[in-house]
ZAMARGU-4260 file (C-alpha; in steps of 0.2 Angstrom, whole numbers, plus 5000, padded with zeros to 4 digits):
<rodrens>
0) 5341/5177/4930 | 5349/5177/4948 | 5341/5178/4965 | 5343/5193/4976 | 5339/5197/4994
5) 5329/5188/5007 | 5314/5198/5002 | 5312/5187/4987 | 5315/5199/4973 | 5323/5194/4956
10) 5334/5206/4946 | 5338/5206/4927 | 5353/5215/4920 | 5355/5224/4904 | 5341/5237/4909
15) 5341/5255/4901 | 5352/5267/4910 | 5337/5278/4914 | 5329/5263/4923 | 5343/5260/4935
20) 5350/5269/4949 | 5369/5274/4953 | 5372/5256/4960 | 5364/5247/4945 | 5349/5241/4955
25) 5331/5243/4950 | 5324/5259/4958 | 5311/5248/4966 | 5325/5242/4977 | 5329/5259/4983
30) 5311/5261/4988 | 5311/5244/4997 | 5327/5248/5006 | 5339/5237/4997 | 5348/5222/5003
35) 5344/5216/5020 | 5354/5223/5034 | 5351/5213/5049 | 5356/5226/5061 | 5343/5238/5053
40) 5329/5225/5053 | 5320/5216/5038 | 5319/5226/5022 | 5301/5232/5016 | 5301/5218/5003
45) 5301/5206/5017 | 5288/5216/5027 | 5276/5216/5011 | 5278/5198/5009 | 5274/5194/5027
50) 5259/5206/5025 | 5254/5195/5009 | 5256/5209/4997 | 5264/5205/4981 | 5276/5216/4971
55) 5280/5215/4953 | 5292/5226/4943 | 5293/5223/4925 | 5299/5234/4910 | 5290/5237/4894
60) 5297/5222/4886 | 5289/5211/4901 | 5306/5207/4908 | 5305/5205/4926 | 5315/5218/4935
65) 5309/5213/4952 | 5296/5202/4961 | 5293/5196/4978 | 5287/5179/4984 | 5270/5184/4988
70) 5266/5189/4970 | 5273/5172/4964 | 5262/5164/4976 | 5247/5174/4971 | 5249/5169/4952
75) 5256/5152/4955 | 5271/5155/4945 | 5290/5157/4949 | 5300/5172/4945 | 5308/5163/4930
80) 5291/5158/4924 | 5285/5177/4924 | 5299/5183/4913 | 5291/5188/4896 | 5274/5182/4901
85) 5259/5194/4897 | 5247/5200/4909 | 5233/5191/4900 | 5241/5175/4902 | 5237/5174/4921
90) 5222/5185/4921 | 5205/5176/4922 | 5197/5176/4905 | 5182/5185/4911 | 5193/5199/4917
95) 5205/5201/4903 | 5196/5213/4892 | 5192/5225/4906 | 5208/5224/4914 | 5218/5226/4897
100) 5207/5241/4892 | 5210/5250/4908 | 5229/5247/4907 | 5230/5253/4889 | 5221/5269/4894
105) 5230/5273/4910 | 5247/5269/4902 | 5245/5282/4888 | 5243/5295/4902 | 5256/5286/4913
110) 5243/5288/4927 | 5242/5274/4941 | 5226/5265/4943 | 5217/5252/4954 | 5207/5237/4948
115) 5200/5221/4957 | 5202/5206/4946 | 5205/5187/4947 | 5222/5179/4943 | 5220/5161/4937
120) 5234/5150/4942 | 5241/5136/4931 | 5232/5123/4942 | 5216/5131/4938 | 5213/5139/4954
125) 5207/5157/4955 | 5212/5171/4967 | 5204/5188/4969 | 5216/5203/4970 | 5215/5221/4973
130) 5229/5226/4960 | 5237/5244/4961 | 5247/5248/4944 | 5260/5262/4943 | 5271/5268/4928
135) 5290/5273/4929 | 5295/5285/4915 | 5312/5289/4908 | 5319/5306/4906 | 5309/5309/4891
140) 5292/5305/4900 | 5290/5288/4892 | 5284/5273/4902 | 5300/5263/4905 | 5293/5250/4917
145) 5277/5245/4927 | 5276/5242/4946 | 5261/5230/4951 | 5256/5229/4969 | 5243/5215/4972
150) 5234/5210/4988 | 5223/5194/4990 | 5205/5199/4993 | 5197/5182/4989 | 5190/5180/5007
155) 5183/5198/5006 | 5175/5195/4989 | 5167/5178/4996 | 5160/5187/5011 | 5153/5201/5000
160) 5145/5188/4988 | 5138/5179/5004 | 5131/5195/5010 | 5123/5200/4994 | 5116/5182/4993
165) 5109/5184/5011 | 5102/5201/5007 | 5094/5194/4991 | 5087/5179/5000 | 5079/5190/5013
170) 5072/5201/5000 | 5065/5187/4990 | 5059/5179/5006 | 5049/5194/5011 | 5044/5199/4993
175) 5039/5182/4987 | 5031/5176/5003 | 5012/5174/5000 | 5009/5181/5017 | 5011/5199/5020
180) 5023/5202/5035 | 5021/5218/5045 | 5027/5225/5062 | 5019/5238/5074 | 5024/5247/5088
185) 5019/5244/5106 | 5004/5256/5104 | 4998/5245/5089 | 5003/5257/5075 | 5009/5249/5060
190) 5028/5253/5057 | 5031/5242/5041 | 5023/5231/5029 | 5030/5220/5016 | 5028/5225/4997
195) 5016/5211/4996 | 5003/5223/5005 | 5004/5235/4990 | 5002/5220/4978 | 4986/5213/4986
200) 4977/5229/4990 | 4984/5240/4976 | 4988/5254/4988 | 5004/5264/4991 | 5017/5258/5003
205) 5013/5271/5016 | 4994/5268/5016 | 4996/5254/5028 | 5006/5263/5041 | 4999/5269/5057
210) 4981/5264/5057 | 4978/5267/5038 | 4977/5248/5036 | 4959/5249/5043 | 4953/5258/5027
215) 4956/5242/5017 | 4946/5232/5029 | 4927/5227/5025 | 4916/5240/5035 | 4907/5225/5043
220) 4924/5218/5050 | 4931/5234/5056 | 4924/5233/5074 | 4929/5215/5077 | 4946/5217/5070
225) 4949/5233/5081 | 4942/5225/5096 | 4954/5209/5094 | 4968/5221/5091 | 4965/5232/5106
230) 4963/5217/5118 | 4980/5210/5112 | 4989/5227/5115 | 4981/5227/5132 | 4986/5210/5137
235) 5002/5208/5126 | 4995/5191/5121 | 4995/5185/5103 | 4981/5191/5091 | 4973/5179/5079
240) 4958/5188/5069 | 4950/5185/5052 | 4943/5199/5042 | 4940/5204/5023 | 4952/5215/5015
245) 4948/5226/4999 | 4958/5219/4983 | 4956/5224/4965 | 4946/5207/4963 | 4934/5212/4977
250) 4935/5208/4996 | 4944/5193/5002 | 4946/5184/5018 | 4963/5185/5027 | 4969/5179/5044
255) 4979/5191/5054 | 4991/5184/5067 | 5004/5193/5078 | 5014/5191/5093 | 5024/5203/5104
260) 5043/5204/5107 | 5045/5208/5125 | 5059/5217/5135 | 5067/5210/5151 | 5053/5219/5161
265) 5039/5211/5150 | 5036/5227/5141 | 5031/5226/5122 | 5045/5231/5111 | 5037/5228/5094
270) 5023/5218/5087 | 5027/5205/5073 | 5013/5199/5062 | 5007/5191/5045 | 4992/5192/5034
275) 4987/5176/5026 | 4974/5174/5012 | 4962/5162/5018 | 4947/5166/5006 | 4947/5150/4996
280) 4948/5140/5013 | 4934/5151/5020 | 4923/5149/5006 | 4926/5130/5006 | 4921/5130/5024
285) 4906/5140/5021 | 4901/5128/5008 | 4904/5113/5018 | 4894/5120/5032 | 4879/5124/5020
290) 4881/5107/5013 | 4880/5099/5030 | 4865/5109/5034 | 4856/5104/5018 | 4862/5086/5023
295) 4854/5087/5040 | 4838/5095/5032 | 4837/5081/5019 | 4840/5067/5033 | 4826/5075/5043
300) 4815/5075/5028 | 4819/5057/5024 | 4817/5051/5042 | 4835/5047/5044 | 4844/5048/5061
305) 4862/5055/5062 | 4876/5049/5073 | 4890/5062/5071 | 4907/5058/5078 | 4921/5071/5079
310) 4937/5060/5081 | 4948/5076/5083 | 4938/5082/5098 | 4932/5065/5103 | 4914/5072/5103
315) 4898/5063/5098 | 4881/5071/5092 | 4865/5061/5090 | 4851/5069/5081 | 4834/5071/5089
320) 4827/5058/5075 | 4840/5045/5080 | 4836/5047/5098 | 4817/5045/5094 | 4822/5029/5084
325) 4830/5022/5099 | 4816/5027/5111 | 4827/5039/5121 | 4823/5055/5128 | 4829/5071/5118
330) 4841/5075/5132 | 4849/5058/5133 | 4868/5058/5132 | 4875/5051/5115 | 4886/5037/5122
335) 4892/5021/5114 | 4887/5011/5129 | 4869/5017/5128 | 4868/5012/5110 | 4876/4995/5113
340) 4864/4992/5127 | 4849/4993/5116 | 4856/4982/5102 | 4850/4964/5104 | 4863/4952/5111
345) 4864/4942/5095 | 4869/4958/5084 | 4879/4967/5098 | 4895/4961/5091 | 4892/4970/5074
350) 4891/4987/5082 | 4905/4983/5094 | 4917/4978/5079 | 4912/4993/5069 | 4916/5005/5084
355) 4932/4997/5087 | 4937/4998/5069 | 4933/5016/5069 | 4943/5020/5085 | 4958/5010/5077
360) 4957/5020/5061 | 4957/5005/5051 | 4938/5005/5045 | 4934/5008/5026 | 4929/5025/5020
365) 4912/5018/5017 | 4903/5005/5028 | 4886/4999/5032 | 4878/4987/5044 | 4860/4981/5048
370) 4856/4975/5066 | 4841/4974/5078 | 4838/4985/5093 | 4825/4984/5107 | 4818/5002/5109
375) 4821/5009/5126 | 4804/5014/5129 | 4793/5000/5122 | 4805/4986/5121 | 4799/4983/5103
380) 4812/4975/5092 | 4816/4985/5077 | 4829/4983/5062 | 4841/4997/5059 | 4852/5000/5044
385) 4867/5011/5047 | 4877/5019/5033 | 4893/5027/5038 | 4907/5037/5030 | 4924/5039/5037
390) 4933/5056/5034 | 4952/5057/5035 | 4961/5073/5039 | 4975/5079/5027 | 4988/5070/5038
395) 4979/5053/5035 | 4972/5052/5052 | 4954/5049/5056 | 4945/5066/5057 | 4926/5062/5057
400) 4914/5048/5056 | 4896/5052/5050 | 4883/5039/5051 | 4865/5039/5045 | 4853/5027/5053
405) 4836/5021/5046 | 4823/5011/5053 | 4820/4997/5040 | 4809/4985/5050 | 4795/4986/5037
410) 4808/4983/5023 | 4816/4969/5031 | 4798/4960/5034 | 4795/4963/5015 | 4813/4957/5010
415) 4810/4941/5021 | 4794/4938/5010 | 4803/4942/4995 | 4818/4931/4999 | 4806/4916/5003
420) 4797/4919/4987 | 4814/4920/4978 | 4819/4903/4986 | 4802/4894/4986 | 4789/4889/4973
425) 4774/4899/4977 | 4761/4886/4972 | 4768/4871/4983 | 4779/4880/4996 | 4794/4869/4992
430) 4811/4876/4989 | 4814/4880/4970 | 4828/4873/4959 | 4841/4885/4965 | 4837/4884/4984
435) 4835/4865/4982 | 4852/4864/4974 | 4860/4875/4988 | 4853/4862/5001 | 4859/4847/4991
440) 4876/4855/4990 | 4877/4856/5009 | 4871/4839/5011 | 4884/4832/5000 | 4898/4841/5009
445) 4891/4834/5025 | 4890/4817/5018 | 4908/4818/5012 | 4914/4824/5029 | 4905/4810/5038
450) 4909/4796/5025 | 4890/4794/5024 | 4879/4791/5009 | 4863/4800/5002 | 4850/4796/4989
455) 4843/4808/4976 | 4826/4805/4968 | 4818/4816/4953 | 4799/4814/4951 | 4790/4819/4935
460) 4771/4820/4936 | 4764/4810/4922 | 4749/4818/4917 | 4750/4836/4921 | 4749/4843/4903
465) 4734/4832/4899 | 4726/4839/4915 | 4730/4857/4910 | 4723/4855/4893 | 4707/4845/4897
470) 4702/4851/4913 | 4711/4868/4916 | 4726/4875/4924 | 4717/4877/4941 | 4715/4858/4941
475) 4733/4857/4936 | 4739/4868/4950 | 4728/4858/4962 | 4737/4842/4956 | 4753/4849/4959
480) 4750/4856/4977 | 4742/4839/4981 | 4757/4830/4974 | 4769/4840/4985 | 4759/4837/5000
485) 4758/4819/4998 | 4776/4817/4993 | 4781/4826/5009 | 4771/4815/5020 | 4776/4799/5011
490) 4795/4803/5012 | 4795/4809/5030 | 4804/4822/5039 | 4822/4815/5034 | 4819/4820/5016
495) 4822/4837/5009 | 4810/4841/4994 | 4810/4854/4980 | 4801/4859/4964 | 4813/4860/4950
500) 4800/4867/4938 | 4785/4862/4929 | 4780/4845/4933 | 4797/4840/4940 | 4801/4837/4959
505) 4815/4831/4968 | 4820/4825/4985 | 4836/4819/4994 | 4836/4807/5008 | 4852/4805/5019
510) 4856/4787/5022 | 4860/4780/5040 | 4875/4769/5041 | 4865/4754/5042 | 4854/4759/5028
515) 4855/4751/5010 | 4849/4757/4993 | 4835/4744/4993 | 4828/4752/5008 | 4828/4769/5000
520) 4820/4761/4984 | 4806/4754/4995 | 4803/4771/5003 | 4802/4779/4985 | 4791/4766/4978
525) 4779/4767/4993 | 4778/4785/4990 | 4774/4782/4971 | 4759/4771/4976 | 4753/4784/4988
530) 4754/4797/4975 | 4744/4786/4963 | 4729/4787/4973 | 4715/4797/4964 | 4706/4812/4972
535) 4692/4823/4967 | 4692/4841/4961 | 4677/4851/4954 | 4668/4835/4950 | 4684/4828/4941
540) 4694/4813/4947 | 4713/4817/4946 | 4728/4805/4947 | 4744/4810/4955 | 4754/4796/4946
545) 4773/4800/4944 | 4788/4792/4937 | 4804/4793/4947 | 4823/4791/4943 | 4836/4790/4957
550) 4855/4791/4960 | 4866/4788/4975 | 4880/4798/4982 | 4895/4794/4980 | 4892/4779/4969
555) 4884/4788/4955 | 4891/4806/4957 | 4903/4816/4968 | 4894/4832/4967 | 4877/4840/4964
560) 4879/4841/4946 | 4884/4823/4943 | 4871/4817/4955 | 4857/4827/4947 | 4863/4821/4930
565) 4863/4803/4935 | 4845/4804/4942 | 4840/4813/4927 | 4847/4800/4916 | 4837/4786/4926
570) 4821/4797/4925 | 4822/4799/4907 | 4825/4780/4905 | 4810/4776/4916 | 4798/4788/4907
575) 4804/4779/4890 | 4800/4762/4897 | 4792/4760/4914 | 4781/4775/4918 | 4774/4776/4936
580) 4789/4766/4943 | 4806/4770/4950 | 4821/4768/4940 | 4839/4767/4949 | 4853/4774/4939
585) 4864/4761/4930 | 4881/4766/4921 | 4874/4760/4904 | 4862/4774/4905 | 4875/4786/4900
590) 4876/4780/4883 | 4865/4795/4876 | 4877/4806/4886 | 4892/4799/4878 | 4883/4802/4861
595) 4881/4820/4866 | 4899/4821/4872 | 4904/4814/4855 | 4894/4826/4846 | 4902/4840/4855
600) 4920/4833/4852 | 4917/4832/4834 | 4910/4850/4833 | 4925/4856/4842 | 4937/4848/4830
605) 4926/4854/4815 | 4927/4872/4822 | 4946/4870/4826 | 4950/4864/4808 | 4939/4876/4799
610) 4928/4862/4792 | 4911/4871/4795 | 4904/4878/4778 | 4887/4885/4773 | 4875/4877/4760
615) 4861/4887/4753 | 4843/4882/4750 | 4834/4895/4739 | 4818/4905/4744 | 4807/4909/4730
620) 4792/4920/4726 | 4776/4909/4723 | 4770/4923/4712 | 4783/4922/4699 | 4796/4909/4704
625) 4809/4921/4706 | 4823/4918/4719 | 4821/4931/4732 | 4835/4924/4744 | 4843/4909/4752
630) 4844/4901/4769 | 4862/4897/4775 | 4862/4879/4782 | 4876/4873/4791 | 4886/4858/4785
635) 4903/4851/4790 | 4916/4841/4781 | 4921/4824/4787 | 4938/4818/4782 | 4932/4801/4776
640) 4913/4802/4774 | 4912/4820/4766 | 4898/4833/4769 | 4889/4830/4785 | 4872/4836/4791
645) 4870/4846/4806 | 4860/4833/4815 | 4877/4824/4818 | 4882/4838/4830 | 4866/4843/4836
650) 4871/4844/4854 | 4884/4858/4850 | 4870/4870/4846 | 4864/4870/4864 | 4882/4872/4871
655) 4885/4890/4876 | 4903/4890/4871 | 4902/4879/4854 | 4886/4887/4848 | 4894/4904/4846
660) 4910/4897/4838 | 4899/4887/4825 | 4889/4904/4823 | 4906/4912/4820 | 4911/4900/4807
665) 4895/4901/4798 | 4895/4920/4798 | 4912/4920/4791 | 4908/4909/4777 | 4892/4918/4773
670) 4899/4935/4772 | 4913/4928/4761 | 4901/4921/4749 | 4889/4936/4749 | 4905/4947/4745
675) 4911/4936/4731 | 4893/4935/4723 | 4891/4954/4724 | 4909/4956/4717 | 4903/4945/4702
680) 4888/4956/4699 | 4876/4943/4705 | 4860/4946/4716 | 4857/4933/4729 | 4844/4943/4738
685) 4844/4941/4756 | 4854/4927/4765 | 4845/4920/4781 | 4857/4914/4795 | 4851/4904/4810
690) 4855/4910/4827 | 4855/4898/4841 | 4848/4903/4859 | 4866/4900/4866 | 4873/4914/4855
695) 4861/4927/4863 | 4870/4923/4879 | 4885/4934/4873 | 4883/4953/4875 | 4894/4956/4860
700) 4883/4947/4847 | 4876/4963/4839 | 4893/4971/4838 | 4901/4956/4831 | 4889/4953/4817
705) 4887/4972/4812 | 4906/4974/4812 | 4909/4959/4801 | 4896/4967/4788 | 4905/4984/4789
710) 4922/4977/4787 | 4917/4967/4772 | 4907/4981/4764 | 4891/4971/4764 | 4875/4981/4766
715) 4865/4975/4782 | 4850/4973/4772 | 4858/4958/4763 | 4857/4948/4780 | 4842/4940/4788
720) 4843/4932/4805 | 4832/4917/4809 | 4827/4914/4827 | 4816/4901/4836 | 4804/4905/4850
725) 4816/4896/4862 | 4827/4912/4863 | 4812/4921/4871 | 4809/4909/4884 | 4817/4909/4902
730) 4829/4922/4908 | 4837/4935/4897 | 4821/4937/4886 | 4823/4956/4889 | 4841/4956/4882
735) 4835/4946/4867 | 4823/4959/4863 | 4836/4973/4865 | 4848/4964/4853 | 4834/4961/4840
740) 4829/4979/4841 | 4847/4984/4838 | 4848/4972/4823 | 4832/4978/4816 | 4837/4996/4818
745) 4853/4992/4809 | 4844/4986/4794 | 4845/4967/4797 | 4828/4958/4795 | 4822/4946/4808
750) 4813/4930/4804 | 4804/4919/4817 | 4807/4902/4812 | 4796/4886/4815 | 4781/4897/4818
755) 4766/4889/4826 | 4775/4875/4836 | 4779/4886/4851 | 4769/4893/4866 | 4767/4911/4863
760) 4769/4915/4845 | 4756/4929/4845 | 4764/4938/4860 | 4781/4937/4852 | 4775/4944/4835
765) 4768/4959/4846 | 4783/4962/4857 | 4797/4959/4846 | 4803/4966/4829 | 4798/4952/4818
770) 4799/4954/4799 | 4796/4937/4793 | 4786/4922/4799 | 4791/4905/4793 | 4778/4892/4793
775) 4785/4876/4800 | 4786/4861/4788 | 4776/4850/4800 | 4760/4861/4794 | 4765/4860/4775
780) 4766/4841/4774 | 4747/4839/4774 | 4739/4854/4765 | 4724/4844/4758 | 4708/4856/4758
785) 4699/4855/4774 | 4713/4848/4785 | 4718/4855/4801 | 4736/4859/4795 | 4728/4868/4781
790) 4718/4878/4793 | 4733/4883/4803 | 4743/4888/4787 | 4728/4899/4781 | 4728/4908/4797
795) 4746/4911/4797 | 4746/4918/4780 | 4731/4929/4785 | 4740/4935/4801 | 4756/4939/4791
800) 4746/4949/4779 | 4737/4959/4792 | 4753/4962/4802 | 4763/4968/4786 | 4775/4953/4789
805) 4782/4942/4775 | 4777/4924/4776 | 4788/4910/4770 | 4782/4892/4770 | 4796/4879/4774
810) 4797/4861/4768 | 4787/4863/4751 | 4791/4846/4742 | 4777/4844/4730 | 4769/4854/4716
815) 4752/4852/4725 | 4758/4860/4741 | 4765/4875/4731 | 4749/4877/4721 | 4739/4877/4737
820) 4750/4890/4746 | 4750/4901/4730 | 4731/4900/4730 | 4731/4906/4748 | 4742/4921/4743
825) 4756/4914/4753 | 4771/4925/4745 | 4786/4915/4747 | 4791/4897/4750 | 4807/4885/4751
830) 4810/4867/4750 | 4816/4853/4740 | 4803/4857/4726 | 4813/4873/4722 | 4830/4867/4726
835) 4841/4856/4737 | 4854/4865/4748 | 4868/4868/4738 | 4886/4875/4738 | 4891/4893/4736
840) 4898/4889/4718 | 4882/4881/4714 | 4872/4897/4719 | 4883/4907/4708 | 4879/4896/4693
845) 4861/4896/4697 | 4861/4916/4698 | 4871/4918/4682 | 4860/4922/4668 | 4860/4909/4654
850) 4869/4913/4638 | 4859/4918/4623 | 4859/4903/4610 | 4872/4904/4597 | 4865/4907/4579
</rodrens>
């Protein structure tokens, strides 16, 4: 294929004669003006190329008869590359079907056609073209060739697409905008409203035009809306008015806002406005106003003063009640300076700090402060409690501060009395244990900082119990109050005294740099001598004799606990050997503490190594000798000495950490044994497990035990929990009662162990869910008729029978004891007479029925 004229057309030889002119050129060349004649100007082909119009002439076999450069540029192919290539090869795939169908239909009729389609170049780029296709026929009327004229319209198509997108964007902006857009003429007549009007009001598009929109306005709001609109029209100023519109769901609040477009002379050309649905916000605001009004009424009823600060408008409001509290007149201005002036100087910084924090915006959402004021009218000092709430705007800035003020003078006075009562002993007026310990902590810190020493002495009134038992508690109280007064006088003003509880008192004395321990000892001994002087009370002579133990900081302890412990050790030693005197702490007195520490260490190791195991002592019916259950007794295994009794680790049962751990091990062992016995078809009755007071300090005690029984599949009725009266004493008794109630409700029986040895046994039987009373072994050891112990046992058995409680006598070791108990109708007993504590395997052997004799 050779190149032709400068117009860029190519020519192919061997065309059918009918397709060529007399000069053997394509007829298209005749149309385009043939080869370029410089004197005649550029040929049409050159003009078309410069005009960016592409020309392609091909025969029915797709051979290129002529093509210009513009067409080659449009499809990204050379003239040589076009020869024999189908139109589908350079048409965009999405346009092939449409283009081919149109081409075939028009070719059958040899009628030209126009189409807009995309050409795809070999490099993947796409160009939109307006394509005109004509057909040249031979003498017989058959299509001999095709002439394609193509013009790049890509920019036009892009512009049209952008226009359509812009129109769609505008249309969706209007249609989807939650606000209703509208326009009005200079006279205020509505000219147009967005389709949203019809959606909201369920009306026809034309209903809003003119003044028809007023038909949708709530009758009560028409006057206000029209007045606002007329005022805006008259002044050409923006309008902003709220009213209700009728909707399918009922009337809703809307906010109408509009502004005018003015011409150069300031005349209104058109009004542009929006309608915004504010129903939810309006109802919320109304609810807020109603809530605030209720709050104010409640505050008035409760005698609260209100300090309301609007941070947005920097405006304060004081309620009449608040002004009355301050002693101000009703017309007094609500100024911060006024309030500050009334606060007593010592508390003024509290209010100043709060005001500054609010101004800075860094106060908490909720705050409170209690301070004193002097009334403006009488000068009387009053306590005021302020409670405030800081409210933020949606932007996060401070919007409002609301403060309630309450006169708490009477409450403060009562609180001071309560606080004094909480920190002092009501009988003697001395600091109680907690308050004294706090003072001692502070004194030790001061001594540590100054490098000085102090002495601590503990005093125990020797005969308080005897006085209470023989003369009465009023005499005991007189003894204690006299003791406290004498001790305070004897020790002097340098000493700080406290009553630690019962018959125990304490005092610490800071030592001067030149003062030695002997001097303090002489002071305490002199106090003991002064205390020992008898005094008369209600025709009785009472003695204030006391025993004292003392320790020295820092020699005997570096903190309050160690110092108290050392003094307590000394007091214990003195009471054992030298009553009525002073014992100074010596290191060898720690021996019993070391024994206790040893017990705790052994217990920890036993728990850690799983060497805790239960032994079982049978409980029998005195009526028929039948085993009704067992009591699980703790034993532990020593690596060299074998099974050990619990006395060797007795201190562990008072330890808040070890006692629950021991209980855990015991419970695990007991549950495993019960499950094994039941699986073997044996009936062990109820198994009693002891709970130490320390175990009740853990809130999950009930859940822990009930869960263990549930997971093991053991009915709760198989378990009995034994407690002593010590669990009911001191703090936490209410929680203990709640736990026992939970156990009882879950089916576990509660036994009160060592009954008769405590202080309030009958009260405990009445107040707590006790199912079983266990008579302490100390009463069973001497059951001969007529003895005091026998009388106590008889009374307990009768008490249990009347209360419907099971009674079990502990420590039965002789047949005579068993016979006596049986005669008194005591239902159950346990002790060495019926069996020693035994292993789980021995229990199984004892419960297994004996095999019948072999014939």
